[in-house]
C-alpha positions in Angstrom: 4.9 16.7 13.2 3.8 18.1 9.8 2.8 15.3 7.5 1.7 15.1 3.7 -0.2 12.1 2.4 0.2 10.9 -1.2 -2.6 8.8 -2.5 -4.8 7.8 -5.6 -7.9 9.7 -6.5 -10.1 6.6 -6.5 -8.9 5.3 -3.2 -11.3 6.7 -0.7 -9.8 4.4 2.2 -6.7 6.4 1.9 -7.9 9.7 0.7 -10.6 10.1 3.4 -9.8 7.4 6.0 -6.2 7.5 6.4 -6.1 11.3 5.9 -8.4 11.7 9.1 -6.2 9.3 10.9 -3.0 11.2 10.2 -4.7 14.4 11.1 -5.6 12.9 14.6 -2.0 12.7 15.7 -0.1 15.0 13.4 -0.4 18.3 11.6 -1.6 17.0 8.2 -0.3 20.0 6.1 -1.8 18.7 2.9 -2.6 15.8 0.3 -1.2 14.8 -3.1 -4.1 13.3 -5.0 -3.0 11.2 -8.1 -5.3 10.9 -10.9 -3.6 8.8 -13.5 -4.1 9.2 -17.3 -4.8 6.5 -19.8 -1.4 6.6 -21.2 0.2 5.9 -17.8 -2.2 3.1 -17.2 -1.1 1.5 -20.5 2.5 2.1 -19.8 2.1 0.1 -16.6 0.4 -2.7 -18.5 3.4 -2.6 -21.0 5.8 -3.1 -18.1 4.0 -6.0 -16.7 3.9 -7.7 -20.2 7.6 -7.1 -20.4 8.1 -8.5 -17.1 6.0 -11.7 -17.4 5.4 -12.2 -21.1 2.3 -12.3 -23.3 1.1 -15.8 -22.1 1.3 -15.1 -18.3 -0.3 -11.6 -18.9 -3.3 -13.4 -20.2 -3.3 -15.1 -16.7 -3.2 -11.5 -15.2 -6.2 -10.4 -17.4 -8.1 -13.5 -16.4 -7.6 -12.7 -12.7 -8.8 -9.2 -13.3 -12.1 -10.3 -14.9 -12.6 -12.9 -12.3 -12.0 -10.3 -9.6 -14.4 -7.9 -11.2 -17.2 -10.5 -11.7 -16.9 -12.5 -8.5 -15.0 -10.5 -5.9 -15.6 -6.8 -6.3 -19.1 -6.4 -4.7 -18.1 -8.1 -1.6 -14.9 -6.2 -1.6 -16.7 -2.9 -1.9 -19.1 -3.7 0.8 -16.2 -4.4 3.1 -14.5 -1.2 2.0 -17.6 0.9 2.7 -17.8 -0.5 6.2 -14.1 0.0 6.9 -14.4 3.7 5.7 -17.5 4.2 7.9 -15.5 2.7 10.9 -12.6 5.2 10.1 -15.1 8.1 9.9 -16.7 7.2 13.3 -13.2 6.8 14.8 -11.5 9.9 13.4 -14.3 12.1 12.0 -14.7 13.4 8.5 -11.7 13.9 6.2 -9.9 17.2 7.2 -10.0 20.1 5.0 -6.4 20.8 4.1 -4.4 22.1 1.0 -4.3 19.5 -1.8 -2.9 19.2 -5.3 -4.2 16.9 -8.0 -1.6 15.6 -10.5 -1.2 12.6 -12.8 2.5 12.1 -11.9 3.8 12.2 -8.4 7.2 13.6 -9.7 5.6 16.6 -11.5 7.4 19.8 -10.7 4.1 21.1 -9.3 4.0 18.3 -6.7 7.7 19.0 -5.8 6.9 22.6 -5.3 3.7 21.7 -3.3 6.0 19.6 -0.9 8.5 22.4 -0.6 5.8 24.9 0.2 4.2 22.9 2.8 7.5 21.8 4.5 6.6 18.4 5.8 8.6 16.4 8.4 7.1 13.1 7.1 5.4 12.0 3.9 3.1 8.8 3.8 3.2 7.6 0.2 0.2 5.3 -0.6 0.7 5.1 -4.4 1.8 2.8 -7.2 4.2 5.3 -8.7 7.9 5.4 -7.7 9.1 8.5 -6.3 12.3 10.1 -7.6 15.2 11.2 -5.3 14.2 14.9 -5.6 10.9 14.3 -4.0 12.3 11.8 -1.4 14.7 14.4 -0.2 12.2 17.0 0.7 10.7 15.8 4.0 12.9 16.4 7.0 12.4 12.9 8.6 11.7 10.8 5.5 9.1 9.2 3.3 7.4 6.2 4.4 5.2 3.4 2.9 2.8 0.9 4.3 3.9 -1.8 1.9 1.3 -4.7 1.2 3.7 -7.4 1.8 6.7 -8.4 4.1 9.9 -7.0 2.8 12.4 -8.0 1.4 10.8 -11.2 0.7 7.7 -9.7 -1.0 8.7 -6.5 -2.7 6.9 -4.6 -5.4 3.1 -5.5 -5.8 0.6 -7.6 -4.0 2.8 -9.1 -1.6 -0.1 -10.5 0.5 -1.5 -12.3 -2.5 1.7 -14.0 -3.3 2.4 -15.0 0.2 -1.1 -16.6 0.4 -0.6 -18.5 -2.9 2.8 -19.8 -1.8 1.4 -21.1 1.5 3.9 -18.6 3.3 1.3 -17.7 5.9 3.8 -16.3 8.5 4.5 -13.6 5.9 1.1 -12.4 5.1 1.2 -8.9 6.3 2.5 -5.3 5.8 5.9 -3.6 6.1 6.5 -0.1 7.3 9.7 1.1 5.4 11.5 4.2 4.5 11.6 5.0 0.6 15.0 4.8 -1.0 15.9 4.7 -4.8 15.0 1.1 -5.1 11.7 -0.8 -5.2 10.7 -1.3 -1.6 14.4 -1.8 -0.8 14.5 1.1 2.0 15.1 0.6 5.8 12.4 -1.6 7.5 10.8 -0.2 10.7 8.2 -2.7 11.5 6.2 -5.7 10.4 2.4 -6.0 10.9 -0.3 -8.6 10.5 -3.6 -9.6 12.2 -5.5 -12.9 12.4 -6.7 -12.9 8.8 -9.4 -15.3 7.6 -8.4 -16.5 4.2 -11.5 -18.6 3.9 -13.7 -15.6 3.8 -11.3 -12.7 3.2 -10.1 -11.9 -0.3 -6.5 -10.8 -0.9 -7.7 -7.3 -1.5 -9.5 -7.0 1.9 -6.4 -8.7 3.7 -4.1 -6.0 2.3 -6.3 -3.3 3.6 -7.4 -4.7 6.9 -3.8 -5.2 7.8 -3.5 -1.4 7.7 -6.8 -0.8 9.4 -6.2 -3.3 12.4 -2.7 -1.8 12.9 -3.3 2.0 12.8 -2.5 2.4 16.7 0.7 0.6 16.3 1.6 2.5 13.2 0.9 5.8 14.9 3.1 4.8 17.8 5.9 3.7 15.4 5.8 6.9 13.2 5.9 9.0 16.4 9.0 7.0 17.7 10.6 7.6 14.3 9.8 11.4 14.4 11.3 11.5 17.9 14.5 9.6 17.1 13.5 6.7 19.1 13.1 4.0 16.3 15.9 2.1 14.6 15.5 0.1 11.3 15.3 -3.8 11.6 18.2 -5.9 10.5 17.0 -7.7 7.4 20.4 -8.8 6.4 20.4 -12.4 5.1 16.6 -12.3 4.1 15.7 -13.6 0.7 14.5 -10.8 -1.6 12.0 -11.1 -4.4 10.0 -8.8 -6.5 6.4 -9.6 -7.3 3.7 -8.4 -9.8 0.1 -8.6 -10.5 -2.0 -11.6 -9.4 -2.4 -14.6 -11.6 -5.7 -16.3 -12.0 -4.1 -19.9 -11.9 -2.3 -19.1 -8.7 -5.6 -17.7 -7.2 -7.3 -21.1 -8.1 -4.4 -23.2 -6.6 -4.7 -21.0 -3.4 -8.4 -21.5 -3.1 -8.0 -25.2 -3.6 -5.5 -25.4 -0.8 -7.6 -23.4 1.6 -10.6 -25.7 0.8 -8.4 -28.8 1.3 -7.2 -27.3 4.6 -10.8 -26.6 5.8 -11.8 -30.2 4.9 -8.9 -31.7 6.9 
C-alpha cells in the first residue's frame, strides 16, 4: 500500500513520528509539508471572528494567551517525550520525496500526488482539501479527527467534549474525507483512559492518536484490503465547533476540581 502524509511543518509529532509509523507498515511514497503564510493565518482568524463574533473572539484570544503562559511548557515536554517514544518504536523519520507548500490545494501538490500515485492519503492538516485532491488516491483520503463525529466536527472536538462533560465522546474519529467538514464515512472511534486532572486538552488529542497506533494500522489495512465498512451514524446529532474559549476552559477546570473533591 502506497501512502502519502499531509502535515504541517511545525508539527514534528506528525512530520517525524507519524511518518515513521506509516513507513513501518506501508510504502510511504512522500510527504506534503504545509508551511502557512501570514495572510493564510489572518484569513483563519477572520473566519473565526465571522463565526463567533468579536466579543467571543476575545474569549478565544484569552485562551491562547493562557495556553501560551500556563500550559505550553508542560505540553511541549509531553510532546518531546512522545516523539522520543515514536523514534524508539519506529526509528528515525524516513527519507522520502516531499514537497513544501503553503496551500494544500496548490497545483504543485496535486501534481506531486499524481506523480507518487498513492493508494491512501493521511491528511493531518487544518486546511480543507478540494475534490481534485481527494479524488487522486485509489482508496481514499483519511483523517484522524480530534473529536467524535458527527457530534464534534471541525476543530478541537476533545476540548468541547471535555468542557461539556460529555466524557464518553472524548476521543478520535477515523473518517474518509468528502466535500464537507468532517462529514465523510466514519471507520472507527478511538479513545484511552485519559486523565483530565493532569492532561491538557492538547495532550489528550495527541495522546489518543499515540495510544491507538496499532488499532489504526489494523483498520487502515482492513480498509485497503476491502474488509472494512463505514459505521452507521444515522440519527447522531451533528455539530461544528471552533477554537477553545477561556471561559469554557475555566468552567471545565472547576468541574474537574469539584469531581476530585467529591
